[in-house]
DRENDO-1510 file (C-alpha; in Angstrom, 1 decimal, always signed):
<recs>
REC; n; res; u; v; w
REC; 1; MET; +22.8; +10.9; -25.9 .
REC; 2; SER; +20.1; +10.1; -27.9 .
REC; 3; CYS; +16.9; +12.6; -27.7 .
REC; 4; PHE; +13.6; +11.6; -26.7 .
REC; 5; ALA; +10.4; +11.8; -29.3 .
REC; 6; PRO; +7.9; +14.4; -27.9 .
REC; 7; ARG; +4.5; +13.0; -26.5 .
REC; 8; GLN; +1.5; +14.3; -25.4 .
REC; 9; VAL; +1.0; +15.0; -21.2 .
REC; 10; GLY; -1.6; +15.9; -18.8 .
REC; 11; LEU; -4.0; +13.1; -18.3 .
REC; 12; THR; -6.3; +13.6; -15.9 .
REC; 13; ARG; -7.3; +11.0; -13.0 .
REC; 14; LEU; -10.7; +10.7; -15.2 .
REC; 15; ILE; -8.6; +9.8; -18.1 .
REC; 16; SER; -6.6; +6.8; -15.8 .
REC; 17; LEU; -9.5; +5.4; -15.2 .
REC; 18; LEU; -11.1; +4.9; -18.0 .
REC; 19; ALA; -7.7; +3.4; -18.9 .
REC; 20; TRP; -8.1; +1.0; -16.5 .
REC; 21; ALA; -11.2; +0.0; -17.5 .
REC; 22; VAL; -9.9; -0.6; -21.3 .
REC; 23; LEU; -7.4; -3.2; -19.7 .
REC; 24; GLY; -10.0; -4.6; -18.3 .
REC; 25; LEU; -9.0; -4.4; -14.8 .
REC; 26; ALA; -10.6; -3.3; -11.8 .
REC; 27; GLY; -10.4; +0.6; -11.1 .
REC; 28; PRO; -9.6; +1.8; -7.8 .
REC; 29; ASN; -13.5; +2.5; -7.4 .
REC; 30; GLN; -14.8; -1.1; -7.8 .
REC; 31; ALA; -14.8; -2.5; -3.9 .
REC; 32; GLY; -14.0; -5.8; -3.7 .
REC; 33; LEU; -11.4; -6.2; -6.6 .
REC; 34; ARG; -7.8; -6.0; -6.8 .
REC; 35; ALA; -6.2; -4.0; -10.0 .
REC; 36; ALA; -3.3; -5.2; -12.0 .
REC; 37; ALA; -0.2; -3.6; -12.7 .
REC; 38; PRO; +0.0; -3.5; -16.5 .
REC; 39; THR; +2.5; -5.1; -17.7 .
REC; 40; GLY; +4.1; -4.9; -21.8 .
REC; 41; ASP; +6.2; -6.4; -23.8 .
REC; 42; LEU; +10.7; -6.4; -24.5 .
REC; 43; ARG; +10.1; -4.4; -27.4 .
REC; 44; ALA; +9.0; -0.7; -26.3 .
REC; 45; TYR; +12.5; -0.7; -23.8 .
REC; 46; PHE; +14.0; -1.5; -27.3 .
REC; 47; SER; +13.2; +1.8; -28.8 .
REC; 48; GLU; +16.6; +3.9; -30.0 .
REC; 49; SER; +19.0; +3.9; -27.5 .
REC; 50; ILE; +18.0; +6.6; -25.0 .
REC; 51; PHE; +20.0; +7.5; -22.4 .
REC; 52; GLN; +19.6; +11.2; -20.3 .
REC; 53; LEU; +21.1; +13.0; -16.9 .
REC; 54; GLN; +20.4; +15.6; -15.4 .
REC; 55; PRO; +19.9; +17.3; -11.9 .
REC; 56; LEU; +16.5; +18.0; -10.0 .
REC; 57; TRP; +18.0; +18.9; -6.4 .
REC; 58; ALA; +21.2; +20.4; -4.8 .
REC; 59; GLY; +22.4; +18.8; -2.2 .
REC; 60; ARG; +21.9; +14.8; -0.6 .
REC; 61; GLY; +19.1; +12.8; -1.1 .
REC; 62; GLY; +17.4; +10.7; -3.9 .
REC; 63; THR; +15.7; +7.9; -1.9 .
REC; 64; SER; +12.6; +7.3; -3.8 .
REC; 65; ILE; +11.6; +7.4; -6.5 .
REC; 66; VAL; +8.2; +6.4; -8.6 .
REC; 67; THR; +5.9; +6.3; -11.8 .
REC; 68; ALA; +2.0; +6.8; -11.4 .
REC; 69; ALA; -0.8; +4.7; -12.6 .
REC; 70; ASP; -0.6; +6.6; -15.2 .
REC; 71; GLY; +3.0; +7.1; -16.2 .
REC; 72; THR; +3.5; +10.5; -14.0 .
REC; 73; VAL; +7.6; +9.9; -12.5 .
REC; 74; VAL; +7.5; +11.2; -9.2 .
REC; 75; ALA; +10.7; +11.3; -7.2 .
REC; 76; PHE; +11.0; +12.1; -3.7 .
REC; 77; GLN; +14.1; +15.1; -2.6 .
REC; 78; ALA; +15.4; +12.8; +0.5 .
REC; 79; MET; +14.7; +11.9; +3.7 .
REC; 80; LYS; +14.1; +15.1; +5.8 .
REC; 81; SER; +12.5; +16.7; +3.1 .
REC; 82; ASP; +8.4; +17.3; +2.0 .
REC; 83; LYS; +9.7; +18.1; -1.6 .
REC; 84; VAL; +9.0; +15.9; -4.5 .
REC; 85; ARG; +8.8; +16.9; -8.4 .
REC; 86; ARG; +7.4; +15.2; -11.4 .
REC; 87; SER; +7.5; +14.8; -14.9 .
REC; 88; ARG; +4.9; +14.0; -17.0 .
REC; 89; ASP; +6.9; +13.2; -20.2 .
REC; 90; GLY; +8.5; +10.0; -19.5 .
REC; 91; GLY; +11.7; +12.3; -18.0 .
REC; 92; GLN; +12.2; +14.6; -20.5 .
REC; 93; THR; +11.7; +17.8; -18.6 .
REC; 94; TRP; +10.2; +18.2; -14.7 .
REC; 95; ASP; +7.5; +20.1; -13.0 .
REC; 96; ALA; +8.8; +22.8; -10.0 .
REC; 97; GLU; +8.3; +20.9; -6.5 .
REC; 98; ILE; +5.8; +20.0; -4.6 .
REC; 99; ALA; +5.0; +19.7; -0.6 .
REC; 100; MET; +4.0; +17.5; +0.3 .
REC; 101; GLY; +2.9; +18.7; +3.6 .
REC; 102; SER; +4.1; +19.4; +6.8 .
REC; 103; GLY; +6.0; +16.4; +8.8 .
REC; 104; ALA; +6.7; +14.0; +5.5 .
REC; 105; HIS; +9.4; +13.1; +6.8 .
REC; 106; TYR; +11.8; +10.1; +6.9 .
REC; 107; GLY; +9.3; +7.4; +4.9 .
REC; 108; ASN; +9.0; +5.9; +2.0 .
REC; 109; ALA; +7.0; +5.4; -1.3 .
REC; 110; VAL; +4.7; +2.8; -2.9 .
REC; 111; VAL; +2.0; +2.7; -5.3 .
REC; 112; ASP; -1.3; +1.3; -4.6 .
REC; 113; GLU; -1.9; -0.9; -7.8 .
REC; 114; THR; -5.6; -1.7; -6.5 .
REC; 115; THR; -6.3; +2.0; -6.6 .
REC; 116; GLY; -3.8; +4.0; -8.2 .
REC; 117; ASP; -3.0; +6.0; -5.2 .
REC; 118; ILE; +0.9; +6.7; -4.1 .
REC; 119; LEU; +1.7; +6.7; -0.8 .
REC; 120; TYR; +4.4; +8.0; +1.4 .
REC; 121; VAL; +4.5; +6.2; +4.4 .
REC; 122; ASN; +6.3; +6.4; +7.9 .
REC; 123; PRO; +4.1; +3.6; +9.9 .
REC; 124; ARG; +6.3; +4.3; +13.0 .
REC; 125; ALA; +5.5; +7.6; +12.9 .
REC; 126; GLY; +1.9; +6.6; +12.4 .
REC; 127; TRP; +1.2; +8.7; +9.6 .
REC; 128; VAL; +0.7; +7.9; +5.5 .
REC; 129; PHE; +1.0; +10.7; +2.8 .
REC; 130; ARG; -1.8; +9.8; +0.1 .
REC; 131; SER; -1.9; +11.0; -3.4 .
REC; 132; HIS; -4.9; +10.2; -5.5 .
REC; 133; ASP; -3.2; +12.5; -8.7 .
REC; 134; GLN; -0.4; +11.4; -9.5 .
REC; 135; GLY; +1.6; +13.2; -6.7 .
REC; 136; SER; +0.2; +16.6; -7.5 .
REC; 137; THR; -1.4; +17.0; -4.2 .
REC; 138; TRP; -1.0; +14.7; -0.5 .
REC; 139; ALA; -3.3; +15.0; +1.9 .
REC; 140; ARG; -2.0; +13.1; +5.8 .
REC; 141; GLU; -3.7; +10.1; +7.3 .
REC; 142; ALA; -3.3; +8.5; +10.5 .
REC; 143; ILE; -2.4; +4.5; +10.5 .
REC; 144; GLN; -4.3; +2.8; +12.7 .
REC; 145; SER; -1.5; +0.0; +13.8 .
REC; 146; LEU; +1.7; -1.4; +13.1 .
REC; 147; ALA; +2.3; -4.7; +15.0 .
REC; 148; PRO; +5.3; -5.9; +15.9 .
REC; 149; ASP; +7.8; -8.8; +14.5 .
REC; 150; GLY; +8.3; -12.3; +16.8 .
REC; 151; PHE; +11.0; -10.6; +18.7 .
REC; 152; GLY; +8.2; -8.1; +19.7 .
REC; 153; LEU; +10.0; -5.3; +17.6 .
REC; 154; VAL; +8.8; -2.9; +15.1 .
REC; 155; PRO; +11.3; -0.8; +12.1 .
REC; 156; THR; +13.4; +1.9; +13.1 .
REC; 157; THR; +13.4; +3.2; +9.7 .
REC; 158; ILE; +11.8; +2.5; +6.3 .
REC; 159; SER; +13.6; +5.6; +4.5 .
REC; 160; SER; +16.6; +4.8; +2.4 .
REC; 161; MET; +15.1; +1.9; +0.9 .
REC; 162; GLN; +14.1; +1.2; -3.1 .
REC; 163; PRO; +10.3; +1.7; -2.6 .
REC; 164; GLY; +7.3; -0.4; -2.2 .
REC; 165; ILE; +5.6; -2.4; -4.1 .
REC; 166; THR; +2.1; -4.0; -4.6 .
REC; 167; LEU; +1.9; -7.7; -4.8 .
REC; 168; GLN; +0.0; -9.2; -7.7 .
REC; 169; SER; -0.7; -13.0; -7.3 .
REC; 170; GLU; -3.0; -15.0; -5.7 .
REC; 171; PRO; -3.4; -15.2; -2.3 .
REC; 172; HIS; -1.6; -12.1; -1.4 .
REC; 173; ARG; -2.5; -10.1; -4.7 .
REC; 174; GLY; -3.4; -6.4; -3.3 .
REC; 175; ARG; -1.1; -6.7; -0.7 .
REC; 176; LEU; +1.4; -4.0; -0.2 .
REC; 177; VAL; +4.9; -4.6; +1.2 .
REC; 178; LEU; +7.8; -1.8; +1.9 .
REC; 179; PRO; +11.4; -3.3; +3.0 .
REC; 180; ALA; +12.2; -1.8; +6.4 .
REC; 181; ARG; +15.4; -2.1; +9.0 .
REC; 182; ILE; +15.5; -2.6; +13.0 .
REC; 183; GLN; +18.6; -1.6; +15.0 .
REC; 184; GLY; +18.4; -4.1; +17.2 .
REC; 185; PRO; +16.7; -4.2; +20.9 .
REC; 186; ARG; +17.9; -1.0; +21.9 .
REC; 187; GLU; +16.3; +0.2; +18.5 .
REC; 188; SER; +20.0; +2.2; +18.1 .
REC; 189; ASN; +22.7; +2.7; +15.4 .
REC; 190; ASP; +25.7; +2.8; +18.1 .
REC; 191; VAL; +28.5; +0.9; +16.4 .
REC; 192; PRO; +28.4; -1.3; +19.2 .
REC; 193; TRP; +24.2; -2.4; +18.3 .
REC; 194; ARG; +24.7; -3.0; +15.0 .
REC; 195; PRO; +25.4; -7.1; +14.6 .
REC; 196; TYR; +21.8; -6.7; +16.3 .
REC; 197; HIS; +20.3; -5.0; +12.9 .
REC; 198; TYR; +18.4; -6.6; +10.4 .
REC; 199; SER; +16.6; -6.1; +7.4 .
REC; 200; THR; +12.7; -6.8; +7.4 .
REC; 201; ALA; +9.6; -5.3; +5.7 .
REC; 202; VAL; +6.2; -3.6; +6.6 .
REC; 203; LEU; +2.9; -5.6; +5.1 .
REC; 204; SER; -0.5; -3.8; +4.8 .
REC; 205; ASP; -3.8; -6.0; +3.1 .
REC; 206; ASP; -6.1; -2.5; +3.4 .
REC; 207; GLY; -4.5; +0.4; +1.6 .
REC; 208; GLY; -1.6; +1.1; +4.1 .
REC; 209; ARG; -4.1; +2.0; +7.2 .
REC; 210; SER; -2.7; -1.0; +9.3 .
REC; 211; TRP; +0.3; -2.7; +8.8 .
REC; 212; ARG; +2.7; -5.5; +10.6 .
REC; 213; THR; +6.7; -6.4; +10.3 .
REC; 214; SER; +7.5; -9.5; +8.8 .
REC; 215; ALA; +9.6; -12.0; +10.0 .
REC; 216; PRO; +13.3; -10.7; +9.9 .
REC; 217; PHE; +16.0; -11.0; +7.0 .
REC; 218; PRO; +17.6; -14.0; +7.7 .
REC; 219; VAL; +21.3; -12.3; +8.1 .
REC; 220; LEU; +22.0; -10.0; +11.0 .
REC; 221; GLY; +24.0; -6.8; +10.3 .
REC; 222; THR; +21.8; -5.9; +7.2 .
REC; 223; GLY; +19.2; -2.9; +6.3 .
REC; 224; GLU; +18.5; -1.0; +3.7 .
REC; 225; GLY; +17.0; -3.1; +1.3 .
REC; 226; ALA; +14.7; -3.5; -2.2 .
REC; 227; ILE; +12.3; -5.9; -3.1 .
REC; 228; VAL; +10.9; -7.1; -6.4 .
REC; 229; GLU; +8.0; -9.7; -6.8 .
REC; 230; LEU; +8.8; -12.3; -9.7 .
REC; 231; SER; +6.6; -14.1; -12.1 .
REC; 232; ASP; +5.9; -17.7; -10.1 .
REC; 233; GLY; +4.8; -15.2; -7.0 .
REC; 234; SER; +7.9; -15.6; -4.8 .
REC; 235; LEU; +9.7; -12.4; -3.7 .
REC; 236; LEU; +12.7; -11.4; -3.8 .
REC; 237; TYR; +14.8; -9.4; -0.9 .
REC; 238; ASN; +18.1; -7.4; -1.8 .
REC; 239; SER; +20.3; -6.5; +0.7 .
REC; 240; ARG; +22.9; -4.3; +2.5 .
REC; 241; GLU; +24.9; -6.1; +5.3 .
REC; 242; HIS; +27.7; -2.9; +7.3 .
REC; 243; MET; +29.5; -5.8; +9.0 .
REC; 244; SER; +31.5; -8.0; +6.7 .
REC; 245; VAL; +33.5; -7.6; +3.1 .
REC; 246; GLY; +31.3; -9.3; +1.0 .
REC; 247; ASN; +28.8; -8.7; -2.3 .
REC; 248; ARG; +25.1; -8.0; -1.5 .
REC; 249; PHE; +22.6; -10.6; +0.4 .
REC; 250; PHE; +19.2; -11.6; -0.8 .
REC; 251; ALA; +16.6; -14.2; +0.6 .
REC; 252; ARG; +13.6; -15.3; -0.7 .
REC; 253; SER; +9.9; -15.5; +0.6 .
REC; 254; ARG; +7.0; -18.0; -1.4 .
REC; 255; ASP; +4.2; -16.5; +1.2 .
REC; 256; GLY; +3.9; -12.9; +0.5 .
REC; 257; GLY; +6.7; -11.5; +3.1 .
REC; 258; GLU; +5.8; -13.1; +6.1 .
REC; 259; THR; +9.3; -14.9; +5.8 .
REC; 260; TRP; +12.1; -14.6; +4.6 .
REC; 261; LEU; +14.6; -18.0; +3.9 .
REC; 262; ASP; +17.5; -19.3; +1.6 .
REC; 263; ALA; +20.0; -16.4; +2.2 .
REC; 264; TRP; +22.5; -16.1; -0.1 .
REC; 265; ARG; +25.4; -14.1; -1.0 .
REC; 266; SER; +25.9; -12.8; -4.5 .
REC; 267; ALA; +29.0; -13.8; -7.0 .
REC; 268; GLU; +28.4; -10.4; -8.7 .
REC; 269; LEU; +27.0; -7.7; -7.1 .
REC; 270; PRO; +29.1; -5.5; -4.9 .
REC; 271; ASP; +27.6; -4.3; -1.8 .
REC; 272; GLY; +29.3; -0.7; -1.9 .
REC; 273; PRO; +33.1; -0.2; -2.7 .
REC; 274; ARG; +35.2; -3.2; -2.8 .
REC; 275; SER; +37.2; -4.1; +0.0 .
REC; 276; SER; +34.6; -2.2; +2.5 .
REC; 277; SER; +32.8; -3.8; +5.2 .
REC; 278; TYR; +30.0; -1.1; +5.6 .
REC; 279; GLY; +28.4; -1.2; +1.9 .
REC; 280; CYS; +25.9; +1.2; +0.5 .
REC; 281; MET; +22.2; +1.6; -0.3 .
REC; 282; GLY; +21.4; +0.5; -4.1 .
REC; 283; GLY; +18.1; +0.0; -5.9 .
REC; 284; MET; +16.2; -3.2; -7.2 .
REC; 285; ILE; +13.4; -3.5; -9.8 .
REC; 286; ARG; +11.4; -6.1; -11.8 .
REC; 287; LEU; +10.9; -4.9; -15.2 .
REC; 288; PRO; +6.7; -4.5; -16.1 .
REC; 289; VAL; +7.4; -7.4; -19.1 .
REC; 290; ALA; +4.9; -10.6; -19.2 .
REC; 291; GLY; +6.9; -13.3; -19.3 .
REC; 292; HIS; +9.9; -12.3; -18.2 .
REC; 293; ASP; +12.1; -11.8; -15.1 .
REC; 294; ILE; +14.0; -9.1; -15.8 .
REC; 295; LEU; +15.5; -7.1; -13.0 .
REC; 296; LEU; +18.0; -4.0; -12.9 .
REC; 297; THR; +19.8; -3.3; -9.8 .
REC; 298; SER; +22.1; -0.1; -8.9 .
REC; 299; ASN; +25.3; +0.3; -6.6 .
REC; 300; LEU; +28.5; +1.2; -6.6 .
REC; 301; ASP; +31.1; -0.6; -9.2 .
REC; 302; THR; +34.2; -0.1; -7.7 .
REC; 303; ASP; +37.7; -1.0; -6.1 .
REC; 304; SER; +38.5; +2.5; -4.0 .
REC; 305; GLY; +37.1; +1.3; -1.0 .
REC; 306; PHE; +38.5; +1.4; +2.2 .
REC; 307; MET; +37.8; -0.5; +5.9 .
REC; 308; PRO; +36.6; +1.2; +9.7 .
REC; 309; ASN; +38.7; +1.7; +12.2 .
REC; 310; GLN; +35.4; -0.4; +14.0 .
REC; 311; VAL; +34.0; -3.7; +13.3 .
REC; 312; GLY; +31.0; -2.6; +12.1 .
REC; 313; GLY; +31.3; +1.0; +11.7 .
REC; 314; SER; +31.3; +4.3; +9.0 .
REC; 315; VAL; +32.9; +4.7; +6.2 .
REC; 316; THR; +31.5; +6.7; +3.5 .
REC; 317; LYS; +35.7; +7.3; +1.5 .
REC; 318; GLY; +35.8; +5.9; -1.9 .
REC; 319; ARG; +31.5; +5.4; -3.2 .
REC; 320; GLU; +32.2; +6.5; -7.0 .
REC; 321; LYS; +31.1; +5.0; -10.1 .
REC; 322; LEU; +27.0; +4.5; -9.5 .
REC; 323; THR; +26.0; +1.5; -12.3 .
REC; 324; VAL; +23.5; -0.4; -13.0 .
REC; 325; TRP; +23.5; -4.4; -13.8 .
REC; 326; ALA; +20.4; -6.3; -15.2 .
REC; 327; SER; +19.5; -9.9; -14.7 .
REC; 328; PHE; +17.0; -12.4; -16.9 .
REC; 329; ASP; +16.7; -14.8; -15.2 .
REC; 330; GLY; +14.9; -13.9; -11.7 .
REC; 331; GLY; +18.2; -13.0; -9.6 .
REC; 332; ARG; +20.8; -15.5; -10.5 .
REC; 333; THR; +22.7; -14.3; -12.2 .
REC; 334; TRP; +23.7; -10.3; -13.9 .
REC; 335; PRO; +25.2; -10.7; -16.5 .
REC; 336; ILE; +24.8; -6.9; -18.3 .
REC; 337; LYS; +26.4; -4.1; -16.4 .
REC; 338; ARG; +26.7; -0.1; -17.9 .
REC; 339; LEU; +28.4; +2.5; -15.4 .
REC; 340; VAL; +25.8; +5.9; -15.4 .
REC; 341; HIS; +27.7; +7.9; -13.6 .
REC; 342; ASP; +32.0; +8.1; -14.1 .
REC; 343; GLY; +31.7; +10.1; -10.5 .
REC; 344; PRO; +31.5; +10.9; -7.0 .
REC; 345; SER; +28.3; +8.8; -5.9 .
REC; 346; GLY; +26.2; +7.1; -3.5 .
REC; 347; TYR; +23.2; +6.0; -2.7 .
REC; 348; SER; +20.2; +5.0; -5.5 .
REC; 349; ASN; +16.8; +3.5; -6.9 .
REC; 350; LEU; +15.2; +2.7; -9.5 .
REC; 351; ALA; +11.5; +2.5; -10.9 .
REC; 352; ALA; +10.0; +1.7; -14.4 .
REC; 353; GLY; +8.2; +3.1; -16.8 .
REC; 354; ARG; +4.5; +1.8; -17.7 .
REC; 355; PRO; +3.3; +0.4; -20.8 .
REC; 356; GLY; +0.8; +2.7; -22.9 .
REC; 357; THR; +2.1; +6.1; -21.3 .
REC; 358; PRO; +5.2; +8.4; -21.8 .
REC; 359; SER; +6.2; +6.7; -19.8 .
REC; 360; SER; +6.2; +3.8; -21.1 .
REC; 361; GLY; +9.8; +1.1; -22.4 .
REC; 362; ARG; +12.1; +3.6; -20.0 .
REC; 363; ILE; +13.7; +2.8; -16.6 .
REC; 364; PHE; +13.9; +6.1; -14.5 .
REC; 365; LEU; +17.6; +5.8; -11.7 .
REC; 366; LEU; +17.5; +8.5; -9.3 .
REC; 367; PHE; +21.1; +8.8; -7.5 .
REC; 368; GLU; +23.2; +11.6; -5.0 .
REC; 369; GLY; +26.5; +12.2; -7.1 .
REC; 370; SER; +28.1; +14.9; -9.0 .
REC; 371; LYS; +31.7; +15.5; -10.6 .
REC; 372; LYS; +33.0; +16.6; -7.4 .
REC; 373; ARG; +31.3; +15.3; -4.1 .
REC; 374; ARG; +29.2; +12.8; -3.7 .
REC; 375; ASN; +26.6; +14.6; -1.6 .
REC; 376; ASP; +26.6; +17.8; -4.4 .
REC; 377; ALA; +23.5; +16.8; -5.9 .
REC; 378; ILE; +20.2; +14.6; -6.7 .
REC; 379; GLN; +20.1; +13.1; -10.2 .
REC; 380; VAL; +18.1; +11.5; -12.4 .
REC; 381; ALA; +19.3; +9.2; -15.5 .
REC; 382; VAL; +16.4; +7.8; -17.7 .
REC; 383; PHE; +17.6; +5.3; -20.1 .
REC; 384; ASN; +16.2; +2.0; -21.8 .
REC; 385; LEU; +17.8; -2.0; -22.1 .
REC; 386; ALA; +18.6; -0.9; -25.8 .
REC; 387; TRP; +21.1; +1.7; -24.3 .
REC; 388; LEU; +21.7; -0.2; -21.3 .
REC; 389; LEU; +22.6; -3.6; -23.9 .
REC; 390; ASP; +25.1; -0.5; -25.4 .
REC; 391; GLY; +24.9; -3.1; -28.9 .
REC; 392; ARG; +24.5; -6.9; -27.3 .
REC; 393; ASP; +21.9; -8.9; -29.3 .
REC; 394; LEU; +19.2; -9.5; -26.7 .
REC; 395; SER; +18.9; -12.8; -27.9 .
REC; 396; ASP; +22.0; -13.7; -25.9 .
REC; 397; VAL; +20.8; -12.8; -23.2 .
REC; 398; VAL; +16.8; -13.5; -23.2 .
REC; 399; ALA; +15.2; -16.0; -24.7 .
REC; 400; ASP; +12.1; -16.5; -26.9 .
REC; 401; THR; +12.6; -12.5; -27.9 .
REC; 402; ALA; +11.7; -13.7; -32.0 .
REC; 403; PRO; +9.4; -10.7; -33.0 .
</recs>
């Protein structure tokens, strides 16, 4: 296990704004302009191998983690909790928990790259908790509207998903996109209605004040997903499915998340324990590296799965061995994987560090898992690509890596 080098922390919002200006990007108060998320180069991820694992809370949860514009990492405890914890030194230490506010339940997080704000949003419930100071304080705002999809349905849930993204490519630059789930025409999670569930997305073009629902993910029985934007401007959706034995489902959008097409099942990535039809929520991110579509995804890598007694039924027995996979070609192949937690494990999601901040070059994996029971603890793993490759040569998996 490697140790972290000490880093200066505690940047103020003023310094964050100055950083935007130095980078030549639109700052939060420059009306009409769009800020781009800074990108770095691969060398930031290949310092000395880094791996650190530490608990943040007891119990179940760990379904949202984001990195603020100044590099502060913000972890959200659970769907039923309004608590967050922050790390201002790249995951070495974590501040005491902060309460977002009463009622901040069953939402999901997204960093608005246009303003630098962090949003914890539940469009169905009609609210967003917004932070202007990297998660230190939060204020509740009302959402103006949530438009339904073509079936007249809106997402039943937005929690238990990978956090959302801000699109960086024209003509949709600045759009907020979060994965979501519609639980059929009866809005029911009862087993007979699970074949009518489908993954979807919610979109906002006004900084989270109003939202609309995308066209459905093109596979029924799905729910709990993750979305990334690739370097060509297309979006890649990675979804859990609850009905059949098999790997993760993927689909693409070429219109900023409005529609999802070309669904396929991954040849490599499991959806929860193999031999089970129930699947498991997992994370997916694209690393902020210019000119490369390097994706990471997290899920369980085990053959200990069981089938439920009923088609579409629930079975969580055998969830273990949380693992991270890497793709260096935008999700077409996943040649690298490494075990993170060799024990009972469950839901997980990912965040990437910000170039030029204490989090630079680091990857953050928030998950539920412990030595005895998967619901005993919420832990965070901090690592880099050097650790993930485990001694392999980068040139074997990434083109154009010459210094």
